[in-house]
C-alpha positions in Angstrom: 93.9 78.2 83.1 91.9 75.6 81.4 88.5 76.6 80.2 85.9 74.3 81.7 83.7 72.2 79.5 80.4 73.9 78.5 77.4 72.6 80.5 74.7 71.1 78.4 71.7 72.7 79.9 71.1 75.2 82.8 68.6 76.7 85.2 65.6 78.7 83.8 64.9 80.7 86.9 62.5 83.3 85.7 60.2 84.8 88.4 57.0 83.0 88.8 54.3 83.8 86.2 56.7 84.8 83.5 56.2 81.8 81.2 58.8 79.2 81.9 56.6 76.4 80.7 55.9 78.2 77.4 59.7 79.0 76.9 60.4 75.3 77.4 57.8 74.1 74.9 59.3 76.6 72.5 62.7 75.0 72.9 61.3 71.6 72.3 59.6 72.7 69.1 62.7 74.4 67.9 64.7 71.3 68.4 62.0 69.3 66.4 62.4 71.9 63.5 66.2 71.5 63.5 66.0 67.7 63.4 63.5 67.8 60.5 65.9 70.2 58.6 68.9 67.8 59.1 67.9 64.1 59.2 71.4 63.1 59.9 71.6 64.8 63.2 68.2 63.3 64.1 69.5 59.8 63.5 72.6 60.3 65.7 70.9 61.6 68.9 67.8 60.8 71.0 64.9 63.0 70.4 62.5 62.5 73.3 62.3 65.1 76.2 61.4 63.8 79.7 59.7 66.5 81.9 59.7 65.6 85.6 57.1 67.8 87.3 55.0 67.8 90.5 51.4 66.3 90.2 49.9 69.7 90.5 51.6 71.0 87.3 50.7 68.2 84.9 47.3 69.6 84.0 49.0 73.0 83.3 51.5 71.4 81.0 48.8 69.6 79.1 46.9 72.8 78.7 49.8 74.8 77.5 50.7 72.1 74.9 47.0 72.0 73.6 46.8 75.8 73.5 50.2 76.8 72.0 51.4 73.9 69.8 49.9 72.9 66.4 48.1 69.5 66.6 50.3 66.6 65.6 53.5 68.7 65.9 54.7 66.7 68.9 53.5 63.6 70.6 53.3 63.4 74.3 52.1 61.2 77.2 51.7 61.6 80.9 53.1 59.1 83.5 51.9 59.5 87.1 49.9 57.7 89.9 50.8 54.5 91.8 52.8 53.0 88.9 55.3 55.9 88.9 57.4 53.9 91.4 58.2 51.4 88.7 60.9 53.7 87.2 63.0 51.1 85.3 61.7 52.0 81.9 62.8 55.6 82.4 66.4 54.4 83.1 66.5 52.2 80.1 66.1 55.0 77.6 68.5 57.9 76.6 66.8 61.2 76.5 67.4 64.3 74.3 66.9 66.4 77.4 65.5 66.1 80.9 63.6 69.1 82.3 63.2 69.2 86.1 60.1 71.4 86.8 60.6 72.4 90.4 63.1 70.4 91.8 66.8 61.9 89.4 70.3 62.3 88.7 71.0 58.7 87.3 68.8 59.3 84.2 70.9 59.7 81.0 70.4 62.8 78.8 72.2 65.1 76.4 70.9 68.2 78.0 69.5 68.9 81.6 67.3 71.9 82.5 65.8 72.9 85.7 62.7 75.2 85.7 62.2 77.0 89.0 61.2 80.5 89.9 62.8 79.9 93.3 66.3 78.3 92.8 66.9 79.1 96.5 63.8 78.1 98.5 64.9 77.8 102.1 68.5 77.0 102.2 71.6 77.4 100.0 71.6 73.6 99.6 68.5 74.1 97.4 70.7 75.7 94.8 73.4 73.1 95.2 71.1 70.3 94.4 70.2 72.0 91.1 73.8 72.4 90.2 74.3 68.7 90.9 71.5 67.8 88.7 72.7 69.8 85.6 76.2 68.6 86.5 78.1 71.9 86.7 81.7 71.1 87.6 83.0 71.0 90.3 79.6 71.1 92.0 78.4 67.6 91.1 78.8 66.5 94.7 77.5 68.2 97.9 81.0 68.2 99.3 82.3 70.5 96.6 79.4 72.9 96.9 79.9 73.0 100.7 83.6 73.7 100.3 83.4 76.4 97.7 80.1 78.1 98.6 78.2 76.9 101.8 81.0 76.8 104.3 82.6 80.2 103.3 79.2 81.8 103.5 78.6 80.2 106.9 81.9 81.5 108.1 81.1 85.0 106.7 84.0 84.9 104.2 83.5 87.3 101.2 84.6 84.7 98.7 81.6 82.5 99.5 79.0 85.1 98.6 81.0 86.3 95.6 81.4 82.7 94.3 77.6 82.1 94.8 76.8 85.2 92.7 79.2 84.2 89.9 77.8 80.7 89.7 74.2 82.0 89.7 75.1 84.4 86.9 76.8 81.5 84.8 74.0 79.0 85.3 70.8 80.9 85.6 68.6 82.7 83.2 66.5 84.8 85.4 64.0 87.5 84.4 61.7 89.3 86.9 58.6 91.3 86.6 60.5 94.4 87.8 63.0 94.0 84.9 60.4 93.8 82.2 57.5 95.8 83.8 56.8 98.0 80.7 56.8 95.1 78.3 54.6 92.8 80.5 52.2 95.6 81.5 50.9 93.6 84.4 48.2 95.1 86.6 49.1 96.4 90.0 49.7 94.1 93.0 48.6 95.8 96.3 49.7 94.1 99.4 48.8 94.9 103.0 48.8 93.4 106.5 45.6 92.8 108.4 46.5 93.0 112.1 44.4 90.7 114.3 43.6 90.9 118.0 43.0 87.6 119.4 39.8 87.0 121.5 40.2 87.0 125.2 39.9 83.3 125.5 42.3 82.6 122.8 44.8 85.0 124.3 44.6 83.2 127.7 45.1 79.9 125.8 48.1 81.3 124.0 49.7 82.6 127.2 49.1 79.3 128.9 50.9 77.2 126.4 53.7 79.8 125.9 54.4 80.1 129.7 54.4 76.4 130.6 56.0 75.2 127.4 58.9 77.6 127.9 59.2 76.2 131.4 59.2 72.6 130.2 61.8 73.6 127.5 64.0 75.1 130.2 63.8 72.0 132.5 64.2 69.5 129.7 67.7 68.2 129.8 68.2 66.9 126.3 70.7 67.1 123.4 70.9 70.3 121.4 69.2 68.7 118.5 66.3 67.6 120.7 66.1 71.0 122.3 65.8 72.6 118.8 63.1 70.1 117.8 61.3 71.0 121.1 61.4 74.7 120.2 59.9 74.0 116.8 57.1 71.9 118.5 56.4 74.8 120.7 56.3 77.3 117.8 54.0 75.0 115.9 51.5 74.9 118.8 51.5 78.7 119.2 51.0 79.1 115.5 48.0 76.8 115.6 46.5 78.8 118.4 47.0 82.1 116.4 44.8 80.6 113.7 41.8 79.2 115.5 42.5 78.8 119.3 41.0 75.6 120.8 39.7 74.2 117.5 43.3 73.6 116.3 44.5 71.7 119.3 44.7 67.8 119.6 42.5 66.3 122.2 45.3 65.8 124.7 46.3 69.4 124.6 42.8 70.5 124.9 42.2 68.5 128.0 45.4 69.9 129.6 44.1 73.5 128.8 40.5 72.9 130.1 41.9 71.4 133.4 44.6 74.0 133.6 47.0 71.1 134.2 50.6 72.2 133.6 51.8 68.7 134.5 50.0 67.3 131.4 52.2 69.5 129.1 54.7 67.0 127.9 56.7 67.1 124.7 55.0 63.9 123.5 51.6 65.7 123.8 52.9 68.8 122.1 54.5 66.8 119.2 51.0 65.3 118.4 50.3 68.7 116.6 53.1 67.9 114.1 53.1 64.3 112.7 56.5 63.2 111.4 57.4 60.5 109.0 58.6 57.5 110.9 61.3 56.7 108.3 63.0 60.0 107.5 61.6 62.2 110.4 60.3 64.9 108.1 57.5 67.0 109.3 54.4 65.7 107.4 52.5 68.9 107.4 55.5 70.8 105.8 55.5 68.5 102.9 52.0 67.6 102.7 50.4 70.6 102.2 52.6 70.0 99.2 52.7 67.2 96.8 53.5 64.0 98.6 50.6 61.9 99.8 51.0 60.5 103.4 50.5 56.8 104.2 48.8 56.2 107.6 49.8 52.7 108.8 47.6 50.6 111.2 50.2 50.8 113.8 49.4 54.6 113.9 52.8 55.6 112.5 52.8 57.8 109.3 55.1 57.8 106.2 55.7 60.6 103.9 54.9 59.9 100.2 58.5 59.5 99.2 59.3 57.0 101.9 56.1 55.1 101.4 57.1 54.7 97.6 60.5 53.3 98.6 59.3 50.9 101.3 56.2 49.6 99.5 56.6 45.8 99.1 53.5 45.3 96.9 50.3 47.0 95.8 48.6 46.1 99.0 51.4 45.7 101.6 53.4 48.4 103.3 55.8 47.6 106.0 56.4 50.0 109.0 60.2 50.6 109.3 59.9 51.1 113.1 57.5 48.4 114.2 58.3 45.8 111.5 54.7 45.2 111.0 53.5 44.6 107.5 49.8 45.3 107.2 47.3 46.5 104.6 47.9 50.2 104.3 45.2 52.8 104.9 45.8 55.4 102.1 45.0 59.0 102.9 42.6 59.3 100.1 40.3 56.8 101.9 40.2 58.7 105.2 36.5 58.8 106.2 36.9 61.9 108.2 37.9 63.9 105.2 41.2 64.9 106.8 44.6 63.7 105.8 46.4 61.4 108.4 48.6 64.3 109.5 45.4 66.0 110.8 43.2 63.2 112.2 44.5 63.9 115.7 42.4 67.1 115.5 39.0 65.2 114.8 36.9 64.3 117.7 33.1 63.6 117.9 33.2 65.1 121.4 34.2 68.6 120.4 31.7 71.4 120.2 31.2 73.5 117.0 33.6 76.4 117.5 32.6 79.9 116.3 34.9 81.6 113.9 38.2 82.8 115.2 39.3 86.5 115.0 41.2 85.7 111.9 38.3 83.9 110.2 36.0 86.8 111.1 38.4 89.3 109.4 38.6 87.0 106.4 34.9 86.7 106.0 34.4 90.5 106.4 37.1 91.1 103.7 35.7 88.6 101.2 32.2 89.9 101.7 33.2 93.5 101.1 35.1 92.5 97.9 32.2 90.5 96.5 30.0 93.5 96.8 32.3 95.6 94.5 31.7 95.7 90.8 33.9 93.2 89.0 36.1 93.6 85.9 34.0 93.7 82.7 31.0 92.5 84.8 32.8 89.4 86.1 32.5 88.6 89.8 35.5 89.3 92.1 37.1 86.0 93.1 39.4 85.2 96.1 42.0 82.5 96.8 42.5 81.6 100.4 45.9 80.0 101.3 46.7 78.3 104.6 49.5 76.0 105.8 47.3 73.7 107.7 44.5 71.6 106.1 42.6 71.7 109.3 42.4 75.5 109.0 40.9 75.0 105.5 38.3 72.8 107.1 37.4 75.5 109.6 37.2 78.2 107.0 35.2 76.0 104.7 32.6 75.5 107.5 32.4 79.2 108.2 32.0 80.0 104.4 29.2 77.3 104.4 27.5 79.1 107.2 27.4 82.3 105.2 26.2 80.3 102.1 29.4 81.2 100.1 30.1 78.6 97.5 33.8 77.5 97.3 36.1 74.8 95.8 39.3 73.4 97.3 42.7 72.0 96.4 45.1 70.6 98.9 47.9 67.9 99.0 45.3 65.2 99.2 43.4 66.2 96.0 43.6 63.7 93.2 44.4 64.8 89.6 40.7 64.7 88.5 39.8 66.6 91.6 42.3 69.3 90.9 41.2 69.7 87.4 37.6 69.9 88.3 38.3 72.5 91.0 40.2 74.7 88.6 37.6 74.5 86.0 34.8 75.2 88.4 36.6 78.1 89.9 37.5 79.6 86.6 34.1 79.2 84.8 31.3 79.2 87.4 30.1 82.7 88.4 28.6 81.4 91.5 31.9 79.8 92.8 34.0 82.8 93.8 36.3 81.3 96.5 39.1 78.8 96.2 40.6 77.2 99.5 44.2 76.0 98.9 47.0 74.6 101.0 49.9 76.7 100.2 52.1 74.0 98.9 49.5 72.3 96.8 49.3 75.1 94.3 52.6 76.7 94.8 53.8 76.2 91.2 52.4 75.5 87.8 48.7 76.4 88.4 47.0 79.3 86.8 44.5 81.3 89.0 44.3 84.5 87.0 40.5 84.4 87.3 40.9 85.6 90.9 41.9 89.1 91.9 42.2 88.7 95.6 44.7 86.6 97.7 44.4 85.9 101.4 47.5 84.5 103.2 46.0 83.2 106.5 49.4 82.7 108.4 53.0 83.5 107.7 55.1 80.7 106.2 58.7 79.9 107.2 59.6 79.9 103.6 58.9 83.4 102.0 59.4 81.9 98.6 56.4 79.5 99.0 54.2 82.5 99.7 55.6 84.4 96.7 54.8 81.3 94.5 51.3 81.1 95.9 50.6 84.8 95.2 52.1 84.6 91.7 49.4 81.9 90.7 47.1 85.0 90.6 49.5 87.8 89.7 51.0 86.7 86.5 50.9 86.9 82.7 47.2 86.8 81.7 45.9 88.7 84.7 43.7 91.6 83.7 42.7 93.1 87.1 44.6 94.7 90.0 45.3 92.1 92.7 44.8 92.6 96.4 47.0 90.6 98.6 46.0 90.4 102.4 48.3 88.8 105.0 46.7 88.0 108.4 49.1 88.5 111.3 48.1 88.2 115.1 49.5 91.0 117.2 51.9 90.2 120.0 52.4 86.6 118.9 54.9 84.2 117.3 53.6 85.2 113.8 55.7 88.4 114.1 58.8 86.4 114.7 58.0 84.2 111.6 57.4 87.4 109.6 60.8 88.7 110.7 62.5 85.6 109.6 60.7 85.8 106.2 62.0 89.3 105.7 65.6 88.5 106.2 65.4 85.2 104.2 63.8 87.0 101.3 66.4 89.9 101.3 69.3 87.5 101.2 67.7 85.2 98.5 67.0 88.3 96.3 70.5 89.6 96.7 72.1 86.2 96.1 70.3 85.8 92.8 71.0 89.3 91.6 73.8 89.7 89.1 74.4 93.3 90.1 76.9 94.1 92.8 76.0 94.5 96.4 76.9 97.9 97.8 80.2 97.5 99.7 78.7 98.8 102.9 76.1 96.1 102.8 78.3 93.1 102.0 79.0 92.3 105.6 75.3 92.4 106.5 74.4 90.2 103.6 77.0 87.6 104.6 75.8 87.6 108.1 72.1 87.2 107.0 73.3 84.2 105.0 73.1 82.2 108.2 69.4 82.1 107.9 69.9 79.8 104.9 72.2 77.4 106.7 70.6 74.9 109.0 72.1 75.4 112.5 71.8 73.3 115.7 69.5 70.9 113.9 66.8 73.8 113.6 65.1 73.8 110.2 63.2 76.9 109.6 
C-alpha cells in the first residue's frame, strides 16, 4: 500500500470558546521566528498568511493581535467592504498559508487551515467542503466524498460511518470543554427550558393556519420538491406565530385571518413570510441573520449577498436575473423602515401596536428578576437575547423600551463600526445590560463574556448555530456562572424542531468523536445520519 502524501494543513476544530484564534496567531508568530533564524528558508517560500473570516469576526482578530502580539512583531491589514468583490489581487499572490475561519479554493498556498468549532453544521457536506479546501486526497471533489462517505452513510452501511470517523481523526484537531474541564476551570453553564402557553387568541391563530395550510398542502398536486418547499413554508408560518402571533404575519396573511377566509390561504401568500434569493433560491432569513447583506431590487425581487456580489455590474447598477431589469439598487443599509428587505413585508402603518406575546412577557420577567440579583464583584448582570428573526428583535426592543431597559443590538445588517460600538457599549456601559442579536450575526468570533445570561427565543433547525451563540458567553475569560434559557411553546411546531435538534446534535457529536461507538448503538447512529443528508428537497 502506498502511503498518501501528507496534507499541508488541517482542520482546527476546537469547541467554541477554546482559543482557535489565539492558537492560529501563535502558529503565525512561530513561523516568523523560524524564518528569522534561517534566512535561506525565508527567501525560498512566501511568508504572508491570508485569513478569510466573516465580517463579524474581524474586530475579534484585530483585538487578539493587539492584545497578545508584541508591537511591530507582525504587520497586518484588513480587507473588507464593497471592494472585496475585486478579488484579483488575492489570486496574483502566493501565500504562506490560508486560514479559513468558519467556512476560495483557487487561491495558491503552501498550507491550508480551517478554523471551525462546528465542522459539521447541518449536513455531512459541510465536512466534505472543508476536506476539499485543505485538499485531502481523495476528497478534493464532492463526487469522491459522496462515494466514500455520504452515500454509504445514507444507505446505512457501516463503512460509511467508520470512514467518516477515521477521516475526522486524521484531519481534525478537536478539543472540547469536557476534555479539559479541570485545566480550563470554566464556571458552570446551567440550561433550562421555559415552557410557554400561548394566549387564547394566538392559539386560535395558530390552529387556523395549521388546519387550513394542511388542507391546502394535501390538495396541492405538485412535485415532491415543491411539496417539500410548501411544508417548510407552513412550518415557518407556524414558527412565526409561536413567537409573537399576529405581529409577525405579513399583511396578506393577517387579512386572511381577520376575515377567517380559508380561500385566501395560498402558497404565494404563505411564502411571503420567507423571502428567497431570486438567483440561487436560498432562504434569505436563514442567511441573513448571518453575514450576507441582502440586496432589494426595485422590481421587488431580493438577492442574497453572495449573488449580489457576483451579479453586480458596477458600483451603482445591479441587474435582476429574473426580470432582466438593471436599475439602481436599494441597499439594505438604506432601508428607512429600519428593517432588512427580508422583513419589510411585515411593516405596515395600518397595524396596531401589539402587546407583548406570551414569550416576550416571560423574557421580560426573567430579565427583570436577574437584574435585581447582586452581580459578580458588584458588576451588573447582563443578558444576551438571540432570535432567528430580526422582526422579533424589533418587537422585543419595543417591549424593552416600554420598560425603560437600555439595550444595544447586532444583526446581519449591522456595519462594522456599528458592531464594534455595540460590543464596546455592552461590555463597558453599566447602564446597558441587554444585547439583542440575530443568532447568525454573532455565531462565531465575538466575545460576550461580560454577560452571564443567554436567552434563546426560538429553537433553530441547526443546533450547532445555537451552541455557537451560547459559547460567545460561556468561554475562556468568563468569570460568572452562565444561565441559558430556551423558550419553547407547548403543543406547537417548536417541539418538533427541538426533536430534530436533539438527533442532529447526537449524530454530529458521535461523528466527531474519535472514540468507538458502542456496538449496540452503531445501527442507531447510522440511521440518524439521515438527518444530515438532504432528502426530497427538504433542507432542515
